C-alpha positions as CSV (number, residue, x, y, z in Angstrom):
1,M,-6.1,2.6,7.7
2,L,-2.3,2.3,8.3
3,E,-2.7,3.2,11.8
4,V,0.0,5.3,14.0
5,T,0.8,2.1,15.9
6,N,2.3,0.8,12.7
7,M,3.9,3.8,11.4
8,E,5.6,3.6,14.7
9,K,6.7,0.2,14.0
10,I,8.0,0.8,10.9
11,K,9.9,3.9,11.5
12,K,11.6,2.2,14.7
13,N,12.5,-0.6,12.9
14,K,15.7,-0.1,10.6
15,K,15.4,-3.5,8.9
16,H,11.8,-3.1,8.2
17,N,11.1,-4.8,4.9
18,V,8.2,-3.4,3.1
19,I,7.0,-3.9,-0.5
20,V,4.9,-1.6,-2.4
21,I,2.9,-3.1,-5.3
22,G,1.8,-0.5,-7.5
23,C,3.8,2.9,-8.7
24,G,1.7,5.6,-9.4
25,R,0.9,8.9,-7.5
26,F,0.3,6.7,-4.4
27,G,2.6,4.0,-4.5
28,S,5.6,6.2,-5.7
29,T,5.0,8.8,-3.0
30,I,4.4,6.3,0.1
31,A,7.7,4.5,-1.4
32,G,9.5,7.9,-1.8
33,N,8.5,8.5,2.2
34,L,9.4,5.3,3.7
35,S,12.5,5.2,1.3
36,E,13.6,8.5,3.7
37,L,13.4,6.6,6.5
38,N,15.3,4.2,5.3
39,K,13.6,1.3,5.2
40,N,14.5,-2.0,3.0
41,L,12.4,-1.0,0.0
42,M,10.9,-3.0,-3.2
43,I,8.1,-1.5,-5.5
44,V,6.5,-3.5,-8.2
45,D,4.6,-2.0,-11.1
46,M,3.7,-3.8,-14.5
47,D,4.9,-0.9,-16.4
48,Q,8.2,0.1,-16.4
49,S,7.9,3.5,-17.4
50,S,6.0,4.1,-13.8
51,F,9.1,3.7,-11.8
52,R,9.9,7.2,-13.0
53,K,7.5,8.5,-10.4
54,L,9.7,7.6,-7.6
55,S,11.6,11.0,-6.2
56,S,15.0,10.9,-6.8
57,S,16.3,10.3,-3.9
58,Y,14.4,6.7,-3.6
59,G,16.9,4.3,-2.4
60,G,14.9,1.3,-2.9
61,L,14.7,-1.3,-5.4
62,T,12.2,-1.9,-8.3
63,K,10.9,-4.4,-10.1
64,E,8.7,-4.7,-13.5
65,G,5.9,-7.3,-13.2
66,D,2.5,-8.5,-12.6
67,G,1.6,-7.9,-8.4
68,T,-0.4,-11.3,-8.3
69,D,2.4,-13.6,-10.1
70,I,3.3,-16.2,-7.2
71,D,6.7,-16.3,-8.8
72,L,7.1,-12.8,-9.0
73,L,6.4,-11.8,-5.3
74,E,8.4,-15.2,-4.2
75,S,11.6,-13.7,-6.3
76,I,11.4,-10.7,-4.2
77,G,10.8,-11.7,-0.7
78,I,7.6,-11.6,0.3
79,A,7.8,-14.5,2.8
80,T,10.0,-12.1,4.9
81,A,8.2,-9.0,4.3
82,D,7.0,-7.0,7.6
83,V,4.3,-5.0,5.3
84,V,3.1,-5.3,2.3
85,I,1.0,-2.5,0.8
86,V,-0.9,-2.7,-2.3
87,S,-1.6,0.4,-4.5
88,T,-2.7,-0.5,-8.1
89,D,-5.5,0.8,-9.8
90,K,-7.6,-2.0,-9.6
91,D,-9.2,-3.0,-6.9
92,D,-10.2,-6.7,-7.4
93,A,-5.9,-7.1,-8.0
94,N,-5.1,-5.4,-4.6
95,I,-7.8,-7.3,-3.0
96,L,-6.4,-10.8,-4.4
97,I,-2.5,-9.5,-4.1
98,S,-3.4,-8.6,-0.2
99,Q,-5.0,-11.8,0.7
100,I,-2.0,-13.3,-1.0
101,A,0.4,-11.7,1.5
102,K,-1.7,-11.9,4.3
103,V,-2.8,-15.5,4.0
104,I,-0.4,-17.5,2.0
105,Y,2.8,-15.9,3.0
106,K,1.5,-14.3,6.9
107,V,2.9,-11.1,6.1
108,P,1.7,-9.2,9.6
109,D,0.5,-5.8,7.9
110,V,-1.0,-6.0,4.7
111,I,-2.5,-2.4,3.7
112,A,-4.4,-2.5,0.5
113,R,-6.2,0.7,-1.3
114,I,-9.7,-0.1,-2.2
115,Y,-12.0,2.8,-4.2
116,D,-15.1,0.6,-3.9
117,T,-16.7,0.6,-0.7
118,S,-18.4,-2.2,-0.8
119,K,-15.4,-4.2,-1.3
120,K,-13.8,-3.1,2.0
121,I,-15.3,-6.1,3.7
122,T,-13.4,-8.6,1.4
123,C,-10.3,-7.4,3.7
124,D,-11.6,-7.0,6.6
125,D,-12.5,-10.8,7.2
126,F,-8.4,-11.4,6.8
127,G,-7.5,-8.3,9.1
128,I,-5.8,-6.5,6.1
129,H,-6.0,-2.7,6.9
130,V,-7.7,-0.6,4.2
131,I,-7.6,2.9,2.9
132,S,-10.6,3.8,1.2
133,P,-10.0,7.2,-1.5
134,T,-13.8,7.3,-1.3
135,D,-14.1,6.9,2.6
136,L,-11.4,9.7,2.9
137,S,-13.6,12.2,0.8
138,I,-16.8,11.8,1.7
139,K,-15.5,12.3,5.5
140,E,-13.7,15.2,4.4
141,F,-16.4,16.9,2.8
142,Q,-18.7,16.1,5.6
143,K,-16.2,17.6,7.7
144,K,-16.0,21.0,5.8
145,V,-19.8,21.1,5.3
146,F,-21.2,20.2,8.4
147,S,-18.5,21.0,11.0
148,E,-17.0,24.4,9.5
149,G,-19.9,25.4,8.6
150,V,-19.9,26.0,4.7
151,E,-23.1,27.6,3.3
152,L,-24.9,26.0,0.8
């Protein structure tokens, strides 16, 4: 998960280079939030129309293309990225892109959204931070049911 210490580093470093792969609801929101912090941003999506989800105040760049394409990744400066956030709707693509960023390009902080919790282990070995909507939902439901006394 994106830890507080990583978010603090992002806030403090005005020159942070951030790449977001996937411009759905999640990716566009994260990019918008980081844009408000004046980060150097690039967001990539295979569908040009996805960029309409970005807030009107988004101050970064956009690039249409496939995040698994090495030529595209090099053209957007992955070698100089400080953070790569991968949030496509496909777990396998997210894992592949994350591993490319971390292993080949040595990006210091790589964060991947993974729905299938059984695939999380493929990221753990590489030091890739994982956000799992499934895990987060389960934890929230358990909190409501067990900690807050919801009657069943």
